[in-house]
C-alpha positions in Angstrom: 42.0 15.3 28.4 41.9 12.0 30.5 43.5 12.3 33.9 45.7 9.4 33.4 48.2 8.2 30.5 46.5 5.4 28.5 49.1 2.8 29.9 48.5 4.0 33.5 44.5 3.3 33.3 42.6 0.7 35.4 39.6 -1.2 35.5 38.3 1.4 38.4 35.0 -0.4 39.6 33.7 2.6 41.2 33.7 4.5 38.0 30.9 3.0 36.5 29.2 6.4 35.7 32.4 7.9 33.3 30.9 6.8 29.8 27.3 8.3 30.8 29.0 10.9 32.2 31.1 11.8 29.4 28.1 11.1 26.7 26.0 13.9 29.1 29.0 16.2 29.1 29.6 16.1 25.4 26.0 17.1 25.0 26.1 20.2 27.0 29.5 21.4 26.4 28.5 24.0 23.7 25.4 25.3 25.7 25.5 27.7 28.7 25.3 24.4 31.6 28.6 24.8 33.5 30.2 22.4 35.8 29.1 23.6 39.1 25.7 23.6 38.1 26.0 19.8 37.2 27.4 19.4 41.2 24.3 21.3 42.4 22.4 18.6 40.4 24.0 15.9 41.4 23.5 17.3 45.6 19.8 17.7 44.6 19.5 13.7 43.5 21.3 13.0 46.7 18.5 14.4 48.9 15.9 13.3 46.8 17.4 9.4 47.5 17.5 10.5 51.0 13.6 11.4 50.4 12.8 8.1 48.9 14.6 6.2 51.5 12.8 7.8 54.5 9.7 6.9 52.6 10.6 3.0 52.1 10.8 4.1 48.3 14.0 2.0 47.9 14.0 1.1 44.3 13.9 4.5 43.5 16.5 5.6 45.9 18.6 3.2 44.5 18.1 5.0 41.0 18.6 8.4 42.5 22.2 7.0 44.2 23.3 5.7 40.3 21.9 8.9 38.8 23.9 10.7 41.6 27.5 8.8 40.7 26.9 9.6 37.2 26.5 13.2 37.6 29.6 13.5 40.3 31.5 11.9 37.3 29.9 14.6 34.8 30.9 17.8 36.5 34.4 16.9 36.2 34.4 16.1 32.6 32.4 19.0 31.6 35.2 21.5 33.2 37.7 19.2 31.2 36.1 19.7 28.0 35.2 23.3 28.9 38.7 23.7 29.9 37.6 25.7 32.8 39.5 23.9 35.8 38.1 25.3 39.4 39.0 24.9 42.8 35.4 25.8 43.9 33.7 23.4 42.0 36.6 21.0 43.1 36.0 21.6 47.3 32.1 21.6 46.7 31.9 18.5 44.9 33.9 16.9 48.0 32.2 18.6 50.7 28.5 17.7 48.9 30.0 14.0 48.7 30.7 14.1 52.4 27.7 15.4 53.7 25.5 13.3 51.4 27.3 10.3 52.9 26.4 11.1 55.9 23.2 11.9 55.2 22.8 8.4 53.6 23.8 6.4 56.1 21.9 8.6 58.8 18.5 7.6 56.6 19.4 4.2 56.5 20.4 3.9 60.3 17.3 5.1 61.2 14.9 3.0 59.0 17.1 0.0 59.8 17.0 0.8 63.8 20.6 1.0 64.2 22.0 3.2 67.0 23.2 6.3 66.2 26.8 5.3 67.3 26.9 2.6 65.5 25.7 4.7 62.3 28.3 7.0 63.2 31.0 4.5 63.0 29.7 3.1 59.4 30.1 6.9 58.3 33.4 7.2 59.7 34.4 3.8 58.2 32.7 4.5 54.8 35.2 7.9 54.8 38.2 6.4 55.7 37.9 3.5 52.9 37.3 6.5 50.2 40.4 8.5 51.7 42.5 5.4 51.2 41.6 4.9 47.7 41.7 8.9 47.2 45.1 9.2 48.3 46.5 6.2 46.0 44.6 7.7 42.7 45.9 11.3 43.7 49.6 10.1 44.1 49.0 8.2 40.8 47.8 11.2 39.0 50.6 13.5 40.1 52.7 11.0 38.9 51.0 11.2 35.5 51.0 13.5 32.6 46.8 13.5 32.5 44.9 16.5 32.6 44.4 16.8 36.4 45.3 20.2 37.8 43.2 21.0 40.9 43.7 17.8 43.5 46.8 17.6 45.4 48.6 14.9 47.5 48.5 16.9 50.8 45.9 19.9 51.3 48.1 22.4 53.2 47.1 25.9 52.3 44.6 27.7 50.5 45.0 27.9 46.5 45.0 30.8 44.3 41.7 30.5 42.3 41.8 30.0 38.8 40.6 33.0 36.5 36.8 33.1 36.5 36.1 32.2 40.1 36.6 34.0 43.3 39.3 34.0 45.7 37.1 34.2 48.6 34.8 31.6 47.5 37.8 29.5 47.2 39.1 30.2 50.7 36.0 29.7 52.5 35.1 26.6 50.8 39.0 25.0 51.2 38.1 25.4 55.1 35.2 23.8 55.2 37.2 21.1 53.0 39.7 21.1 55.3 37.2 20.5 58.6 35.5 17.6 56.6 38.4 15.7 55.2 42.0 16.4 57.1 40.9 14.2 60.4 40.7 11.3 57.8 43.8 12.5 55.2 45.7 12.4 58.5 44.8 9.0 59.3 45.3 7.1 56.3 48.8 9.1 55.6 49.7 7.7 59.3 49.0 4.3 58.3 50.8 4.6 54.8 53.5 7.6 55.0 56.0 5.7 52.7 52.9 5.8 50.1 54.0 9.3 48.0 57.1 7.9 47.2 56.3 5.0 45.1 56.8 6.1 41.1 53.9 4.2 40.3 51.1 1.4 41.2 50.5 -1.3 39.2 47.0 -1.3 37.5 46.2 -4.5 39.2 46.4 -2.7 42.6 44.6 0.7 41.9 41.7 -2.0 40.6 41.7 -3.6 43.8 41.6 -0.1 45.7 38.8 1.0 43.8 36.3 -1.2 45.3 36.5 1.7 48.3 35.8 4.2 45.6 32.9 6.4 46.2 31.0 5.0 43.2 31.1 1.7 44.2 30.3 2.3 47.8 27.0 3.9 46.5 26.3 0.9 44.1 26.6 -1.3 47.0 24.1 0.8 49.0 22.0 0.9 46.1 21.8 -2.7 45.2 21.5 -3.9 49.2 18.3 -1.1 49.4 17.0 -2.9 46.2 17.3 -6.1 47.5 15.6 -5.5 50.7 18.6 -5.6 52.5 18.8 -2.4 54.1 19.5 -3.6 57.7 23.0 -5.0 56.4 23.9 -1.8 55.2 25.4 -0.4 58.2 27.2 -3.8 59.7 28.2 -4.2 56.0 30.5 -1.1 55.7 31.9 -1.2 59.3 33.2 -4.6 58.3 34.3 -3.8 54.6 37.1 -1.6 56.6 39.2 -4.1 57.8 40.4 -4.5 53.8 42.2 -0.9 54.8 44.9 -3.4 56.6 45.1 -5.8 53.4 45.3 -2.8 51.1 48.3 -1.0 53.1 50.1 -4.2 53.8 50.0 -5.5 50.2 51.7 -1.8 49.2 54.0 -1.9 51.3 55.3 -5.9 50.8 54.9 -5.5 46.9 55.9 -2.0 46.2 58.1 -0.4 48.8 61.1 -2.3 47.7 60.6 -1.6 43.9 
């Protein structure tokens, strides 16, 4: 079952891995492969990409970043096919994304000779960009009748574990998730507090914001590495953050009075 109704679907430029993810999930849905196995696999792909960056194997690094994006979509698709929603998988997925983003930029910054404070600024920026996209997307999904049951607009307390997962595991994964994400959530919420009151976001608006999605961020990294532009990746993601002002201003002007 899809996350959104047909009328609410938009062109998500960060979700280019969805079709191969659905295909692969269909292949293994009747096997013993579980969504959590795919989550671990995309974590391994990310680590291989980092190894390739440090060894200047940029084409290979780019390929593993794209594969990581596909597997990142596949674990959720497999969970929906098997009808096994999991907070453990949801939080572990996000934790891996945050840690890998940090390591990707750390490796890129090191190879590009960027000062550490500049690399850390880029990490802050890329996380803030992704948070804005996720904020709007989760709001849209909660206004929908789609299949998403694990994502929340505001993460305030530890959820009750689903059947088949341990509450203790959910508890400690939730704490790590909150540590990694709550600062960015608070910043984005403070910048656009009224967004969650909006009944719906137009498809064209969500398409624009999807340029901040993690998949598109990784695609940009992969493309720039393949082109030999590794020294431009860190400054690009810092400068790219200026679009946050544009997106929030556009949403307020066009949608607050709907």
